[in-house]
N, C-alpha and C positions, 0 to 999 in steps of 0.2 A: 802841768802847773799845780802846785799845792793849793788846797782849799783852805778854809777857815782854820782847820786843825793841823795843817801841814800835810806833807806827802805821806801816803800810806806805803809801808814797806812791801815790795814785791817778793813773794815767797817762791823759792825754787826747792827742788828736792835736796840740794846741797845745803841750802840755808836751813831747812827743817832739821836735817841731821846735825847741823851746827848748834841749833837751838837746843836739841836734846842732849848733845854731848856736853855743852857748856851749862846746862841746867838753867837756861834763860826763861823757862816757863814758870808761870805762877800756879798752875794747876796741872796735875798729871793723873790720869786714870788708865789702868790697863785691864783688859778684859779677854778672857779665853772662853770660847764657846765649844762645848763638846757636841759636834754635829752628828757623829755616828761612830759606832764601834763595829769594826770589820775584822773578822777572824782574830788575829793577834795584834791589832793595831787600833789606834784612835785617830779619827779625823777631826782636826781642830781648826778653828778660825781665831786668829789673834788680832786684836785692835787696840789702839792707843788714842786717847783724847788728851790734848794739851791746850792750855790757854797761854797765848803769848801776846802781850800788849793789847789786851781786850779782844783778841781774835781767837776763836776756837778752831783748832786744826785736828782733823781725824786722819789717822794712819791705820790702814788695815790691809790684810792679806788680799792679793788678787785672786788667789786660789787657795783652798784649804790645805793644811799641812797634814801629812800622814806620819804618825810617830808610832814605832813599835811599842807594844805593851812592855816588852822586856827592858826598855829604856827607863822605866819608872820604878821607883822604890815603893814597896807596899808594906805598910805597917799596921798592926792591930793595936789600937789605943783603948780597947776595952771601954771603960766608963768615961774616958776622956781626961783622966787625971795623970796617968803615966802610961808610957808605952809598955804593952804587954809582950809583944814579940814582933820580929820581922816575919813577913809572909813570903815564902819562897814559891 
């Protein structure tokens, strides 16, 4: 039975994907944490925070992601004004 403000939406994984896909959120924050650097790879944790109808929803990795360093583009931006060179 709905209360004074009506029934509150029941969220499922599919509904949260739909909210993201259709951009039904009013706030969106993405965060990547570098947990560790191992040999030639980064261990990352990714999380998202969204607000939907005054409810805050957190989406985060169950397990950290390991990404090879070779998958990243590395650039030298010198004093920050313009790119100096690609770093191989």
